[in-house]
C-alpha positions as CSV (number, residue, x, y, z in Angstrom):
1,M,16.5,3.0,-27.8
2,K,17.6,0.2,-25.5
3,K,14.7,-1.8,-24.0
4,I,14.4,-2.1,-20.3
5,I,11.7,-3.1,-17.8
6,V,11.0,-1.0,-14.7
7,I,9.0,-2.3,-11.7
8,L,8.0,0.5,-9.3
9,G,5.4,1.0,-6.6
10,P,5.2,1.8,-2.9
11,T,7.1,0.1,-0.1
12,A,5.9,-3.4,0.7
13,S,4.0,-3.8,-2.6
14,G,5.9,-6.9,-3.8
15,K,8.4,-5.3,-6.2
16,T,11.3,-7.6,-5.2
17,S,9.3,-10.8,-5.7
18,L,8.0,-9.8,-9.1
19,G,11.4,-8.7,-10.2
20,I,12.8,-12.1,-9.4
21,K,10.0,-13.9,-11.2
22,L,10.5,-11.7,-14.4
23,S,14.2,-12.2,-14.2
24,K,13.9,-16.0,-14.2
25,K,11.3,-15.9,-17.0
26,L,13.1,-13.4,-19.3
27,N,16.7,-14.2,-18.7
28,G,17.1,-10.9,-16.9
29,E,19.2,-9.3,-14.3
30,I,17.9,-6.9,-11.7
31,V,19.1,-3.3,-11.1
32,S,18.0,-1.9,-7.8
33,A,16.7,1.7,-7.8
34,D,16.6,2.1,-4.0
35,A,18.3,5.1,-2.4
36,F,19.3,3.1,0.7
37,Q,19.8,-0.5,-0.4
38,I,23.1,0.8,-1.9
39,Y,24.5,0.8,1.6
40,R,26.2,-2.2,3.2
41,H,25.0,-3.4,6.7
42,M,21.6,-1.8,6.2
43,D,19.8,-5.1,5.3
44,I,16.8,-5.4,7.6
45,G,15.6,-1.8,7.7
46,T,15.8,-1.3,3.9
47,A,14.0,-4.6,3.2
48,K,17.0,-5.5,1.1
49,P,16.6,-8.7,-1.0
50,T,17.8,-11.6,1.1
51,L,20.9,-13.7,0.2
52,T,18.5,-16.4,-0.9
53,E,16.6,-14.0,-3.2
54,R,19.9,-12.7,-4.6
55,H,20.9,-16.3,-5.4
56,Q,17.6,-16.7,-7.4
57,A,18.4,-13.7,-9.6
58,V,21.5,-11.5,-10.2
59,H,21.1,-8.1,-8.4
60,H,23.1,-5.0,-9.1
61,M,23.4,-1.6,-7.2
62,I,23.1,-3.3,-3.8
63,D,25.8,-3.1,-1.1
64,I,28.1,-0.8,-3.2
65,K,28.7,1.8,-0.5
66,D,29.4,2.0,3.2
67,P,26.9,3.9,5.3
68,K,29.5,6.5,6.2
69,E,29.8,7.4,2.5
70,K,27.7,9.9,0.6
71,Y,26.1,9.0,-2.7
72,S,24.3,11.3,-5.1
73,A,21.5,10.8,-7.6
74,Y,24.0,11.9,-10.2
75,Q,26.4,9.1,-9.3
76,F,23.6,6.6,-9.2
77,M,22.6,7.7,-12.7
78,L,26.1,7.1,-14.0
79,D,26.6,3.8,-12.2
80,S,23.2,2.3,-13.0
81,R,23.4,3.2,-16.7
82,A,26.8,1.5,-16.9
83,V,25.3,-1.6,-15.3
84,I,22.4,-1.6,-17.8
85,D,24.9,-1.5,-20.7
86,K,26.8,-4.5,-19.3
87,I,23.6,-6.5,-18.8
88,I,22.5,-5.8,-22.4
89,N,25.9,-6.6,-23.8
90,K,25.6,-10.0,-22.1
91,G,22.4,-10.6,-24.0
92,K,20.2,-10.3,-21.0
93,K,17.2,-8.2,-20.0
94,P,17.7,-5.3,-17.6
95,I,14.9,-5.2,-15.0
96,I,14.9,-2.1,-12.8
97,V,13.3,-2.6,-9.4
98,G,12.8,0.2,-6.9
99,G,10.7,2.8,-5.2
100,S,13.0,5.8,-5.2
101,G,11.3,8.0,-7.7
102,F,14.0,10.6,-8.0
103,F,16.7,8.0,-8.6
104,L,14.4,6.3,-11.3
105,Q,13.9,9.7,-13.0
106,T,17.7,10.3,-13.3
107,L,18.3,6.8,-14.5
108,L,15.7,7.0,-17.2
109,G,16.7,10.5,-18.3
110,D,13.3,12.0,-17.3
111,R,15.0,14.4,-15.0
112,Q,18.2,15.7,-16.3
113,L,21.1,16.5,-14.0
114,S,24.1,18.6,-14.8
115,T,26.8,17.4,-12.3
116,S,26.9,15.8,-8.9
117,D,27.2,19.2,-7.2
118,N,25.0,21.4,-9.2
119,P,21.2,21.6,-9.1
120,D,18.9,20.1,-11.7
121,V,19.2,21.4,-15.2
122,D,15.4,21.6,-15.2
123,P,13.2,21.2,-12.1
124,K,10.5,19.7,-14.3
125,A,10.9,16.1,-15.3
126,S,9.5,14.8,-18.7
127,I,9.3,11.4,-20.3
128,D,10.2,13.3,-23.5
129,N,13.8,13.3,-22.2
130,R,13.9,9.5,-21.7
131,I,16.9,7.7,-23.1
132,Y,15.4,4.1,-22.9
133,D,12.5,2.3,-24.4
134,A,11.1,1.5,-20.9
135,F,8.0,-0.5,-20.0
136,L,7.0,0.8,-16.5
137,I,5.1,-1.7,-14.4
138,G,3.4,-0.1,-11.5
139,L,2.2,-2.1,-8.5
140,D,-1.0,-0.8,-6.9
141,M,-2.9,-2.0,-3.9
142,R,-5.8,-0.9,-1.7
143,R,-4.4,1.5,0.8
144,D,-5.7,-0.3,3.9
145,L,-4.2,-3.6,2.7
146,L,-0.9,-1.9,1.9
147,Y,-0.8,-0.3,5.4
148,Q,-1.5,-3.7,6.9
149,R,1.4,-5.2,5.0
150,I,3.7,-2.3,6.1
151,D,2.9,-2.8,9.7
152,Q,3.4,-6.6,9.5
153,R,6.8,-6.1,7.8
154,V,8.0,-3.6,10.4
155,D,7.1,-6.1,13.2
156,Q,9.0,-8.8,11.3
157,M,12.0,-6.4,11.0
158,I,12.1,-6.0,14.7
159,K,12.1,-9.8,15.2
160,N,14.9,-10.1,12.7
161,G,17.1,-7.8,14.6
162,L,16.5,-4.2,13.4
163,V,17.2,-2.7,16.7
164,D,20.8,-3.9,16.7
165,E,21.3,-3.0,13.1
166,A,19.9,0.5,13.6
167,E,22.2,1.1,16.6
168,K,25.3,0.5,14.5
169,I,24.1,3.0,11.8
170,V,23.0,5.7,14.3
171,D,26.4,5.5,16.0
172,I,28.2,6.5,12.8
173,P,29.4,10.1,13.4
174,G,28.3,13.0,11.1
175,E,25.3,14.0,9.1
176,L,24.9,11.3,6.4
177,P,22.2,10.3,4.0
178,S,22.2,6.7,5.3
179,K,21.2,7.9,8.8
180,K,18.1,9.5,7.3
181,A,16.5,6.3,6.2
182,I,13.2,5.2,7.6
183,G,13.8,2.4,10.1
184,Y,17.0,4.0,11.4
185,R,16.3,7.6,12.1
186,E,13.4,6.8,14.4
187,F,15.8,5.1,16.8
188,V,17.8,8.1,17.8
189,D,15.5,9.1,20.6
190,Y,15.2,5.5,21.7
191,F,19.0,5.1,22.1
192,Y,19.2,8.3,24.0
193,G,16.5,7.0,26.4
194,N,13.9,9.6,25.3
195,K,11.4,7.2,23.7
196,T,10.2,3.7,24.4
197,L,10.8,0.9,21.9
198,S,7.0,0.5,21.4
199,D,6.7,4.2,20.4
200,T,9.7,3.9,18.2
201,I,8.1,1.0,16.3
202,D,4.9,2.9,16.0
203,D,6.9,5.8,14.5
204,I,8.6,3.5,11.9
205,K,5.2,2.2,10.9
206,K,3.7,5.7,10.6
207,D,6.7,7.1,8.7
208,S,6.6,4.0,6.3
209,R,2.9,4.5,5.7
210,H,3.4,8.2,5.0
211,Y,6.3,7.4,2.7
212,A,4.1,4.9,0.7
213,K,1.5,7.6,0.2
214,R,4.1,10.1,-1.0
215,Q,5.5,7.4,-3.4
216,M,2.2,6.8,-5.0
217,T,1.5,10.5,-5.4
218,F,5.0,11.0,-6.9
219,F,4.6,8.1,-9.3
220,R,1.2,9.2,-10.5
221,N,2.2,12.8,-11.0
222,Q,5.7,12.3,-12.5
223,F,5.4,9.1,-14.6
224,K,2.5,9.4,-17.1
225,D,3.2,6.1,-18.8
226,I,3.0,3.6,-16.0
227,F,1.0,0.5,-16.7
228,W,-0.6,-0.3,-13.4
229,F,-1.4,-3.7,-12.1
230,D,-3.0,-5.0,-9.0
231,A,-0.1,-6.1,-6.8
232,L,-2.0,-8.9,-5.0
233,E,-3.2,-10.4,-8.3
234,L,0.3,-10.4,-9.8
235,A,1.7,-12.1,-6.6
236,K,-0.5,-15.0,-7.5
237,N,-0.1,-15.0,-11.3
238,E,2.1,-12.6,-13.2
239,Q,0.8,-13.8,-16.6
240,K,-0.8,-10.4,-17.3
241,V,2.6,-8.8,-17.2
242,Y,3.9,-11.2,-19.9
243,I,0.9,-10.4,-22.1
244,E,1.5,-6.7,-21.9
245,L,5.3,-7.1,-22.5
246,K,4.6,-9.1,-25.6
247,N,2.0,-6.6,-26.8
248,R,4.5,-3.8,-26.4
249,N,7.3,-5.7,-28.1
250,Q,9.4,-5.9,-25.0
251,L,10.1,-9.6,-25.0
């Protein structure tokens, strides 16, 4: 099977930074597995890699759809696998980076889908269905430290202009997946004058923390072969990852 590396973990755990480091070291290209970074104009609220970061490493599956468009896990599966094939054909290493567990399952083959409109073939995912030789790197962190990082990141998003960005997304007519993203949906009541900005920011932080908790529960229950690392230690020195990649014949 084709060899790929997957970096997963909760929001704000440092996946983007590690992905860039590995990409530089291993002559790789990054494939985003984020359900909302696929949308253009949703840069701040999705913590999308900055232009500077995207110059440091090639990123795929980012900014491929407008927020007014719908995009299914099935379509993501097809598109991301095609990108992986192109990366491998260039002689480079595919590095999958993201926290959207369901998207990751469809990409890897753990959860098999029939078509874009039909339900799952089997509601139970299994690594026995996997179509890649994948090394799964999980980023873990003490919960109180993770929550502190989430709160700080939301504050920075507000300073970076999240309010204006969210207003443009919320104003798009219709029920759309893009408008359900954390960091955008919480602003609806604020723009209608039913909630203060301070309360809205608190709601974003709360929803982000809850999402991080759900992510970790999903990863631990659904992916039985994750090799977990301490996120803060890897941020200082990623050498442990290279050792494990070599031991597992992934280099």
